[in-house]
C-alpha positions, -999 to +999 in steps of 0.1 A: +190-210-053+209-185-075+235-160-065+233-122-073+261-098-067+254-062-056+277-034-052+272-010-023+287+023-017+310+021+014+287+044+034+256+023+027+275-009+035+284+005+069+248+016+075+235-019+065+260-036+088+250-014+117+213-018+111+217-055+108+236-057+140+209-037+158+183-061+143+202-091+155+208-103+119+237-108+096+241-083+069+231-110+044+199-118+062+191-081+066+196-074+029+174-104+020+146-092+043+149-057+029+146-070-007+116-092+003+099-063+020+104-040-010+091-067-035+060-072-013+053-035-011+056-031-049+032-061-053+007-045-029+010-012-046+004-029-080-027-046-066-040-013-051-036+004-085-053-025-103-083-023-080-084+015-081-083+015-119-110-011-121-132+009-097-125+041-116-135+024-148-168+014-132-174+050-120-168+063-155-190+036-170-219+042-146-213+079-141-222+073-104-202+079-073-206+086-036-197+122-026-168+124-002-187+141+026-213+113+026-187+086+025-168+103+053-199+106+076-206+069+069-171+058+077-169+079+109-202+064+121-190+029+114-158+036+133-179+046+163-196+012+161-228+025+146-247+009+117-256+037+094-273+033+060-248+032+032-248+064+012-264+063-022-244+067-053-254+095-076-244+109-109-211+127-111-213+165-108-244+166-088 
């Protein structure tokens, strides 16, 4: 395990200590958790963007997409436990 030194403004250090105490953790454990959460969020964001870019490329390649109003109706019905037919994709701009 390696060591990394960080410098905190005094005000932030006080806030970290107070938040760590409320969480029942040491400041060190609190900071490690915060870093781990941030890294995980960035990784999740990166994956979301990768999938979104991949799907957008497919839309551009095929020229087909599902209009938002059709997708919304479908999702609302699914959320009510219904089993609606999936909306059909159609060419962009129609």
